[in-house]
N, C-alpha and C positions, 0 to 999 in steps of 0.2 A: 764387592762384585754386584753389578746391577742386573736385574732380570727385567725382561719386557714381556708384556702380554697385551692382547687386544681385548678391549672392553666394548660392549655394545650398549649404546644409549637407546632405550626404548621409550616410546611415547607413554608418559605416565597417565594415571587415572585423572581425568579432567574435572571430576566432580559433577554434581548436579545431574547425574544420569547421562552425561554426554559420553558417547562411545567413539566418536570420530572427529577429525579436524581437517580443515582444508589448508594445505601448505601454500602460503602466499609467496614466500621467498626463502631460499636457502642462503645463509650468510657465511658459510665456510665451503672450502673445496679440499679435495684430496691433497695432502702435502702440507696443509696449514698446521702451524703449531698453535695450539690454543691453551688457555688457562682454564682452571676450574671456574665454573659459572660464566664462561664466555657465551654470548648469544650465538646460537647456531641456526635458528630458523624462526620465521614469523608464521604463526598459525592462526587460523580463524575458526571459531566455533559459533554455534548459534547465539552465544552470549557475549563474546568479546574477541578481540584480536590481541595476541600477546607474543612476545619473544620468549622462546624456550631456551634454556641455558644448559650447558654441558655439566654433568656431574663428574667429569674426568678432565685431567690436564694431560696433554700429550700431542701426538701427531695424528691428524685425521687420515685414516687409511681407506675409508669407504663412506660415501654419502648414499644412504639407502632411500631416503625420502626425496621426492621430486616436486618441484614447483608445479602449481596448478593441478595437483592431485589430492585426493582424500586419503588419509591414513587413519588406522584404527588404534585405539588404546592397545598397547603391547606390541605394535609394529616397530621395527628398528628405524631410527632416525639417522644416526651416524655410528661409525666404529672408530675408536681411538686407540692407538698404540701407546700404552702407559709404561713408563720405566720406574721400577722400584729401586731406590738407592740402597 
């Protein structure tokens, strides 16, 4: 029997005292099926521009981050419905 749950992916500590990031692009949308470590967004900090990847595999149920906005460390990026086998 499989169980499903929704996991929230929060913006992780960016290091070097950085507390916020600018969201350049969201690479997923609600309904997308993603694998673990799939790129979900492109963010820019004072130091660099990077793709951030999902720590979960499953179906995207919510995209919380928005392009052209700043998000803080600890803010939700996406929510993913995960199925446990």
